Residue frames relative to the residue before (quaternion, step in Angstrom):
aa qw qx qy qz dx dy dz
X 1.0000 0.0000 0.0000 0.0000 0.00 0.00 0.00
X 0.3537 -0.7217 0.5560 0.2117 3.56 -1.21 0.55
X 0.3855 -0.7234 0.5321 0.2120 3.53 -1.17 0.66
X 0.0660 -0.7854 0.6155 -0.0054 3.54 -0.88 1.04
X 0.2189 -0.7333 0.6176 0.1816 3.54 -1.29 0.34
X 0.0724 0.8022 -0.5771 0.1349 3.54 -0.38 1.32
X 0.8350 0.0084 -0.0515 0.5477 3.57 -0.77 1.05
X 0.6430 -0.5511 0.3015 0.4381 3.57 1.07 0.88
X 0.6103 0.5031 -0.3579 0.4963 3.57 1.19 0.58
X 0.4131 -0.6868 0.5342 0.2690 3.56 -1.11 0.66
X 0.0673 -0.8009 0.5945 -0.0228 3.54 -0.89 1.04
X 0.2025 -0.7568 0.6138 0.0977 3.56 -0.90 1.01
X 0.2780 0.7436 -0.5812 0.1786 3.57 -0.74 1.01
X 0.2649 -0.7657 0.5714 0.1304 3.55 -1.25 0.47
X 0.1786 -0.8058 0.5560 0.0985 3.61 0.11 1.22
X 0.2635 -0.7818 0.5508 0.1260 3.55 -0.96 0.92
X 0.7862 0.3063 -0.1293 0.5210 3.56 1.09 -0.70
X 0.7062 -0.5437 0.2812 0.3558 3.52 -1.25 0.66
X 0.6111 0.5855 -0.3737 0.3797 3.60 0.94 -0.84
X 0.7341 0.3980 -0.2334 0.4982 3.58 0.67 -1.06
X 0.6121 0.5640 -0.3502 0.4296 3.59 0.97 -0.78
X 0.7186 0.4514 -0.2674 0.4564 3.59 0.77 -1.00
X 0.6837 0.4842 -0.2995 0.4566 3.60 0.90 -0.86
X 0.7153 0.4566 -0.2542 0.4639 3.59 1.07 -0.72
X 0.4228 0.7537 -0.4410 0.2421 3.58 1.24 -0.30
X 0.7070 0.4777 -0.2799 0.4399 3.62 0.84 -0.93
X 0.6592 0.4963 -0.3095 0.4726 3.60 1.27 -0.21
X 0.4263 0.6978 -0.4655 0.3387 3.59 1.28 -0.03
X 0.0308 -0.8027 0.5953 0.0184 3.57 -0.99 0.74
X 0.3564 -0.7273 0.5481 0.2089 3.53 -1.24 0.47
X 0.3876 0.7329 -0.4724 0.2991 3.55 1.23 0.47
X 0.0412 0.8414 -0.5370 0.0454 3.57 0.73 1.02
X 0.5413 0.6219 -0.3996 0.4006 3.56 1.22 -0.44
X 0.5456 0.6346 -0.4049 0.3684 3.60 1.13 -0.52
X 0.6276 0.5367 -0.3373 0.4519 3.56 1.06 -0.70
X 0.6774 0.4913 -0.2888 0.4652 3.55 1.02 -0.78
X 0.6946 0.4884 -0.2737 0.4519 3.59 1.10 -0.67
X 0.5636 -0.6434 0.3751 0.3573 3.58 1.23 0.16
X 0.3572 0.7250 -0.5107 0.2931 3.58 1.19 0.37
X 0.5279 -0.6482 0.4517 0.3117 3.56 -0.96 0.89
X 0.0757 -0.7932 0.6042 0.0028 3.56 -0.88 0.99
X 0.3200 -0.7314 0.5749 0.1792 3.56 -0.97 0.94
X 0.1834 -0.7781 0.5931 0.0955 3.57 -0.79 1.01
X 0.0316 -0.7758 0.6301 -0.0074 3.54 -0.89 1.02
X 0.0782 0.7957 -0.5902 0.1119 3.55 -0.57 1.17
X 0.0298 -0.7891 0.6126 -0.0348 3.55 -0.28 1.29
X 0.3298 -0.8083 0.4568 0.1708 3.57 -0.28 1.27
X 0.6344 -0.5229 0.4137 0.3911 3.53 -1.30 0.42
X 0.6392 0.5388 -0.3234 0.4433 3.57 1.00 -0.83
X 0.6434 0.5203 -0.3151 0.4648 3.55 0.99 -0.87
X 0.6682 0.4995 -0.3022 0.4612 3.58 0.91 -0.92
X 0.6352 0.5311 -0.3343 0.4503 3.58 0.99 -0.78
X 0.6442 0.5127 -0.3178 0.4702 3.58 1.03 -0.79
X 0.6608 0.5003 -0.3142 0.4630 3.58 0.94 -0.88
X 0.6632 0.5004 -0.3076 0.4639 3.57 0.98 -0.82
X 0.6123 0.5413 -0.3407 0.4648 3.57 1.12 -0.67
X 0.6907 0.4663 -0.2680 0.4833 3.57 1.02 -0.83
X 0.7708 0.2329 -0.1108 0.5825 3.57 1.24 -0.53
X 0.0904 -0.8642 0.4920 0.0543 3.60 0.54 1.14
X 0.5893 0.5702 -0.3753 0.4322 3.61 1.21 -0.29
X 0.6658 0.4671 -0.2914 0.5035 3.58 1.30 -0.24
X 0.4112 -0.6720 0.5548 0.2676 3.55 -1.15 0.67
X 0.6500 -0.4817 0.3936 0.4366 3.58 -1.26 0.17
X 0.6135 0.5468 -0.3405 0.4568 3.57 1.09 -0.69
X 0.6405 0.5134 -0.3137 0.4773 3.58 1.00 -0.85
X 0.6632 0.5164 -0.3046 0.4481 3.57 0.92 -0.94
X 0.6440 0.5153 -0.3307 0.4586 3.58 0.92 -0.86
X 0.6638 0.5151 -0.3025 0.4501 3.56 0.90 -0.94
X 0.7070 0.4810 -0.2699 0.4426 3.57 0.80 -1.01
X 0.7554 0.4037 -0.2341 0.4601 3.58 0.76 -1.00
X 0.5621 0.5401 -0.4003 0.4819 3.59 1.17 -0.33
X 0.6361 0.5208 -0.3191 0.4714 3.57 1.02 -0.78
X 0.6437 0.5182 -0.3220 0.4619 3.57 1.02 -0.77
X 0.6408 0.5069 -0.3242 0.4767 3.59 0.96 -0.83
X 0.6437 0.5243 -0.3181 0.4578 3.56 0.94 -0.88
X 0.6447 0.5274 -0.3222 0.4498 3.59 0.94 -0.87
X 0.6670 0.4925 -0.3074 0.4669 3.59 0.91 -0.84
X 0.6633 0.5071 -0.3119 0.4533 3.58 1.00 -0.75
X 0.5608 0.6075 -0.3914 0.4040 3.59 1.17 -0.43
X 0.5731 0.6067 -0.3797 0.3991 3.58 1.14 -0.52
X 0.6625 0.4756 -0.3002 0.4947 3.57 1.19 -0.51
X 0.7039 0.4189 -0.2421 0.5200 3.58 1.32 -0.15
X 0.5658 -0.6326 0.3667 0.3811 3.58 1.16 0.65
X 0.6491 0.5190 -0.3210 0.4542 3.55 1.01 0.75
X 0.1031 -0.7638 0.6312 0.0871 3.52 -1.38 0.08
X 0.4157 -0.6630 0.5539 0.2842 3.54 -1.27 0.36
X 0.1249 -0.7774 0.6121 0.0731 3.54 -1.08 0.75
X 0.4145 -0.6856 0.5418 0.2543 3.57 -0.83 1.02
X 0.3719 0.7103 -0.4877 0.3454 3.55 -0.14 1.31
X 0.3583 -0.6519 0.6018 0.2907 3.50 -1.40 0.04
X 0.1368 -0.8234 0.5504 0.0183 3.57 -0.63 1.19
X 0.0546 -0.7905 0.6101 -0.0032 3.54 -0.83 1.03
X 0.2235 -0.7554 0.6036 0.1231 3.56 -1.04 0.84
X 0.1035 0.7789 -0.6080 0.1137 3.54 -0.82 1.07
X 0.8406 0.0229 -0.0721 0.5364 3.57 -0.88 1.00
X 0.7478 -0.4620 0.2128 0.4267 3.55 0.96 0.93
X 0.7058 0.4074 -0.2595 0.5182 3.58 1.27 -0.03
X 0.3656 -0.7190 0.5508 0.2145 3.55 -1.20 0.61
X 0.1007 -0.7577 0.6440 0.0312 3.54 -1.07 0.92
X 0.1252 -0.8170 0.5623 0.0268 3.56 -0.70 1.11
X 0.1304 -0.7910 0.5973 0.0251 3.53 -0.94 1.02
X 0.0436 -0.8270 0.5579 -0.0543 3.53 -0.48 1.29
X 0.2177 0.7377 -0.6214 0.1492 3.54 -1.26 0.58
X 0.6541 -0.4589 0.3922 0.4559 3.55 -1.28 0.02
X 0.6304 -0.5356 0.3987 0.3960 3.56 -1.18 0.53
X 0.7824 0.3292 -0.2566 0.4622 3.54 -1.03 0.86
X 0.5211 0.6549 -0.4115 0.3609 3.58 1.26 -0.10
X 0.5914 -0.5948 0.3671 0.4022 3.58 1.06 -0.67
X 0.2326 0.7919 -0.5310 0.1922 3.60 1.13 0.56
X 0.7085 0.4645 -0.2616 0.4625 3.56 0.77 -1.07
X 0.6161 0.5394 -0.3448 0.4589 3.56 1.05 -0.74
X 0.6655 0.5097 -0.3113 0.4476 3.57 0.91 -0.88
X 0.6988 0.4420 -0.3016 0.4747 3.63 0.81 -0.85
X 0.5847 0.5509 -0.3838 0.4554 3.61 1.14 -0.45
X 0.6036 0.5404 -0.3564 0.4654 3.59 1.15 -0.56
X 0.5847 0.5564 -0.3692 0.4608 3.60 1.10 -0.65
X 0.6812 0.4745 -0.2946 0.4733 3.58 0.91 -0.87
X 0.6313 0.5385 -0.3289 0.4508 3.57 1.05 -0.74
X 0.7222 0.4413 -0.2421 0.4744 3.57 0.97 -0.90
X 0.8072 0.3089 -0.1292 0.4861 3.57 0.80 -1.06
X 0.5525 -0.6154 0.3911 0.4037 3.60 1.25 -0.24
X 0.5327 -0.6673 0.4249 0.3006 3.56 -0.96 0.90
X 0.6471 0.5181 -0.3289 0.4524 3.58 1.11 -0.56
X 0.7073 0.4393 -0.2496 0.4944 3.58 1.19 -0.53
X 0.7500 0.2498 -0.1446 0.5951 3.57 1.00 -0.84
X 0.0310 -0.8395 0.5402 -0.0491 3.56 -0.15 1.33
X 0.3081 -0.7271 0.5845 0.1864 3.56 -0.81 1.02
X 0.1974 -0.8209 0.5272 0.0962 3.58 -0.38 1.21
X 0.7753 -0.1037 0.0148 0.6228 3.57 1.25 -0.27
X 0.2821 -0.8066 0.5053 0.1202 3.54 -0.78 1.06
X 0.7826 0.2990 -0.1735 0.5176 3.58 1.23 0.13
X 0.8354 -0.0252 0.0682 0.5449 3.62 0.74 -1.00
X 0.0178 0.7921 -0.6084 0.0462 3.60 0.28 1.17
X 0.4146 -0.6598 0.5608 0.2797 3.54 -1.30 0.36
X 0.1346 -0.7239 0.6680 0.1081 3.54 -1.16 0.72
X 0.0789 0.8260 -0.5458 0.1165 3.55 -0.63 1.14
X 0.4389 -0.6698 0.5362 0.2668 3.54 -1.11 0.77
X 0.0155 0.7938 -0.6043 0.0664 3.56 -0.46 1.25
X 0.8303 -0.1541 0.0538 0.5330 3.57 -0.41 1.26
X 0.7632 -0.4073 0.1944 0.4625 3.56 0.92 0.96
X 0.6880 0.4087 -0.2751 0.5329 3.60 1.27 -0.02
X 0.3330 -0.7315 0.5550 0.2143 3.58 -0.82 0.95
X 0.0566 -0.8091 0.5836 -0.0397 3.52 -0.68 1.21
X 0.3166 -0.7085 0.5945 0.2107 3.53 -1.24 0.55
X 0.0883 -0.7989 0.5947 0.0163 3.55 -1.02 0.86
X 0.4858 -0.6229 0.5259 0.3152 3.50 -1.20 0.60
X 0.0894 -0.7634 0.6371 0.0588 3.55 -1.23 0.53
X 0.5935 -0.5630 0.4145 0.3987 3.61 -1.19 0.27
X 0.6386 0.5586 -0.3114 0.4281 3.56 1.24 -0.42
X 0.2017 0.8146 -0.5044 0.2033 3.54 0.30 1.33
X 0.6279 -0.5848 0.3387 0.3860 3.56 1.05 0.74
X 0.8055 -0.2406 0.2007 0.5030 3.55 -1.01 -0.84
X 0.6609 0.4955 -0.2963 0.4794 3.57 1.25 -0.34
X 0.3463 -0.7188 0.5553 0.2348 3.57 -1.14 0.58
X 0.3981 0.7116 -0.4832 0.3187 3.59 1.22 0.45
X 0.4212 0.6508 -0.5452 0.3189 3.54 -0.23 1.31
X 0.0851 -0.7955 0.5997 0.0165 3.55 -1.08 0.78
X 0.4735 -0.6584 0.5107 0.2853 3.53 -1.17 0.67
X 0.3660 0.7039 -0.4982 0.3498 3.54 0.50 1.31
X 0.1043 -0.7718 0.6257 0.0445 3.57 -1.10 0.79
X 0.0875 0.7948 -0.5932 0.0936 3.58 -0.91 0.92
X 0.5945 -0.5739 0.4158 0.3799 3.61 -1.12 0.57
X 0.4266 -0.6911 0.5215 0.2617 3.56 -1.03 0.80
X 0.2442 -0.7696 0.5769 0.1239 3.55 -0.75 1.09
X 0.7956 -0.1377 0.1251 0.5765 3.57 0.98 -0.83
X 0.2055 -0.7122 0.6526 0.1571 3.50 -1.36 0.45
X 0.0841 -0.8053 0.5866 0.0160 3.56 -0.88 0.96
X 0.2138 -0.7159 0.6476 0.1498 3.53 -1.09 0.79
X 0.1625 -0.8548 0.4916 0.0348 3.53 -0.32 1.30
X 0.0408 -0.7526 0.6558 0.0417 3.49 -1.36 0.42
X 0.5513 -0.6016 0.4624 0.3469 3.55 -1.20 0.51
X 0.0228 0.8001 -0.5956 0.0687 3.55 -0.93 0.95
X 0.5270 -0.6228 0.4689 0.3383 3.58 -1.20 0.45
X 0.7577 0.1729 -0.1312 0.6154 3.56 1.28 -0.34
X 0.5036 -0.6187 0.4972 0.3412 3.57 -1.19 0.47
X 0.1265 0.7927 -0.5813 0.1328 3.57 -0.78 1.03
X 0.0741 -0.8080 0.5844 -0.0048 3.55 -1.11 0.67
X 0.0548 0.7728 -0.6322 0.0136 3.54 -1.21 0.59
X 0.4829 -0.6238 0.5241 0.3210 3.54 -1.17 0.60
X 0.1621 -0.7758 0.5971 0.1237 3.56 -1.09 0.61
X 0.5495 -0.6406 0.4409 0.3054 3.52 -1.13 0.74
X 0.6670 -0.5336 0.3415 0.3920 3.60 -1.15 0.59
X 0.6317 0.5439 -0.3508 0.4266 3.62 0.98 -0.75
X 0.6679 0.4673 -0.2906 0.5010 3.59 1.00 -0.80
X 0.6439 0.5334 -0.3158 0.4484 3.57 1.00 -0.87
X 0.6208 0.5538 -0.3417 0.4372 3.58 0.99 -0.82
X 0.6543 0.5097 -0.3102 0.4647 3.56 0.89 -0.93
X 0.6795 0.4961 -0.2979 0.4511 3.60 0.88 -0.89
X 0.6531 0.5092 -0.3161 0.4628 3.58 0.97 -0.83
X 0.6513 0.5293 -0.3214 0.4386 3.57 0.92 -0.86
X 0.6370 0.5209 -0.3244 0.4666 3.57 1.17 -0.54
X 0.7746 0.3445 -0.1577 0.5065 3.60 1.20 -0.49
X 0.6674 0.4307 -0.3233 0.5144 3.58 1.14 0.58
X 0.5970 -0.5366 0.4417 0.4006 3.55 -1.31 0.19
X 0.1390 -0.7990 0.5829 0.0509 3.57 -0.73 1.08
X 0.3620 -0.7531 0.5037 0.2191 3.59 -0.44 1.17
X 0.4455 -0.6848 0.5104 0.2687 3.56 -1.11 0.70
X 0.6466 0.5222 -0.3180 0.4562 3.57 1.08 -0.72
X 0.5868 -0.6240 0.3939 0.3335 3.56 -1.03 0.84
X 0.6677 0.5033 -0.3275 0.4400 3.60 0.89 -0.83
X 0.6414 0.5134 -0.3210 0.4711 3.58 1.05 -0.71
X 0.6413 0.5233 -0.3205 0.4605 3.57 0.99 -0.82
X 0.6538 0.5049 -0.3129 0.4688 3.59 0.99 -0.78
X 0.6217 0.5301 -0.3413 0.4648 3.59 1.02 -0.74
X 0.6496 0.5141 -0.3171 0.4616 3.57 0.94 -0.87
X 0.6736 0.4941 -0.3017 0.4594 3.59 0.86 -0.89
X 0.6271 0.5286 -0.3367 0.4626 3.59 1.04 -0.70
X 0.6612 0.4973 -0.3061 0.4710 3.58 0.95 -0.89
X 0.6828 0.4884 -0.2928 0.4577 3.58 0.91 -0.90
X 0.5930 0.5598 -0.3638 0.4501 3.59 1.07 -0.65
X 0.6830 0.4660 -0.2832 0.4859 3.58 0.90 -0.91
X 0.6296 0.5525 -0.3306 0.4347 3.58 0.99 -0.87
X 0.7199 0.4576 -0.2567 0.4544 3.58 0.85 -0.98
X 0.5868 0.5431 -0.3701 0.4730 3.56 1.28 -0.14
X 0.7653 0.3956 -0.1752 0.4766 3.55 1.20 -0.58
X 0.7847 0.2704 -0.1235 0.5439 3.59 1.14 -0.59
X 0.3807 -0.7290 0.5270 0.2141 3.54 -0.91 0.96
X 0.1875 -0.7679 0.6065 0.0858 3.54 -1.05 0.88
X 0.1556 -0.8108 0.5636 0.0287 3.56 -1.00 0.91
X 0.2996 -0.6434 0.6578 0.2520 3.46 -1.43 0.26
X 0.0460 -0.8321 0.5506 -0.0487 3.56 -0.63 1.16
X 0.1717 -0.7625 0.6182 0.0833 3.54 -0.75 1.12
X 0.0471 -0.8291 0.5565 -0.0256 3.58 -0.71 1.05
X 0.3848 -0.6814 0.5769 0.2342 3.50 -1.20 0.68
X 0.5217 -0.6096 0.4872 0.3447 3.54 -1.26 0.33
X 0.5158 0.6156 -0.3967 0.4446 3.52 0.61 1.23
X 0.5861 -0.5723 0.4354 0.3732 3.63 -1.13 0.55
X 0.5351 0.6258 -0.4088 0.3935 3.60 1.17 -0.44
X 0.5937 0.5870 -0.3687 0.4087 3.59 1.12 -0.61
X 0.6282 0.5308 -0.3371 0.4583 3.60 1.09 -0.66
X 0.6460 0.5053 -0.3150 0.4775 3.58 0.98 -0.83
X 0.6458 0.5211 -0.3128 0.4621 3.57 0.95 -0.91
X 0.6766 0.4995 -0.2993 0.4507 3.58 0.84 -0.98
X 0.6875 0.4800 -0.3020 0.4535 3.58 0.79 -0.95
X 0.6511 0.5295 -0.3293 0.4326 3.59 0.87 -0.86
X 0.7028 0.4450 -0.2640 0.4881 3.57 1.03 -0.74
X 0.7257 0.4641 -0.2606 0.4358 3.57 0.83 -0.94
X 0.6584 0.5334 -0.3214 0.4227 3.59 0.96 -0.78
X 0.6974 0.4581 -0.2710 0.4799 3.59 1.13 -0.56
X 0.5629 0.6426 -0.3804 0.3543 3.56 1.20 -0.40
X 0.3455 -0.7042 0.5826 0.2127 3.52 -1.20 0.67
X 0.4001 -0.6908 0.5440 0.2584 3.53 -1.05 0.78
X 0.6783 -0.5039 0.3315 0.4197 3.60 -1.19 0.50
């Protein structure tokens, strides 16, 4: 197995197919000493038999697709034991803070973060994951991290930054924003994250989200199909205080 460092965690896995191999390449690490020092390591082993069954059930997917998708699912479930969760969103880091934009597929998450890069520059506004970043409590601060699991896009970077805000976006004729209460935010997050079927996993997720919503402000953000939406979002979100 190969050792990777994802979301500031060591992960042991052995990709067999090109999709996962290529996306995970930048997360490979040579910190083999970590195993000797007793550092916690996450083991992910998706068997050939399991992949064959998934591919049989989903003939439109290749074995490479199945490995990529179900390895990401296993990783997401394991994050619950590490005070974290995955959020279906596009995450951009600018001026040292992470801003996450979530919505149903096709709403325009990726388009909106691409406007951030257009306005602020690709070297300054970095998309760390365009589909499934990890949000994790690291020493009392919720941080967003890039992961290899970025959907159909290869936009992901091995970068971790404190979460300044999470926004649930929708298309609008004008740019508009409002804070939303934790009860509404909880419902929206649950619609855009992996929800464990087992009771203990569900409780872990709810515990993590309870703490997250105490520390990070969540917004409803209406955006136009224009670079002006990035300026509007940053001007409002960067000045906001978290709970």
